[in-house]
Steps between C-alpha positions, in 0.01 A plus 500: 500500500484627857194404705405862574509590129303188402223579749470850355518397131245221552275749683466280807627792709453849356833659594852360511574677828197332661622163368848566643352599837292180506817296437687684775208438738520123435169473312636351173617139461656332194505119499426502874783740595457855623670734251644849466409739213813404300401131477528389136195314369506219246217349297335229711563664838210488747436837666285548808387843617372520856369855480130535577343204320778243435575433133709215360601487134749347258716721278422418134706765318744782571437801281631850578226682311147370481164669444221502753303241303796259483621538860308192616689278253814539713364282782249228586317510833498176699227377732 
């Protein structure tokens, strides 16, 4: 799944266009590398978002359709 779509589906970023713009601006990192919106995520990847308050999380599942209540099961926030 593309990083911009994952961020929208997991409800970390509300809109896919905003997620894509954050990638283009160099604010999204996967496994320590700056990525573009088309970057393909895999389970176990570590994503870091340096937008406002930095967030770092591990991808736990890739699911195209998930309800609001289950969105947080797609990732695990790291300290």
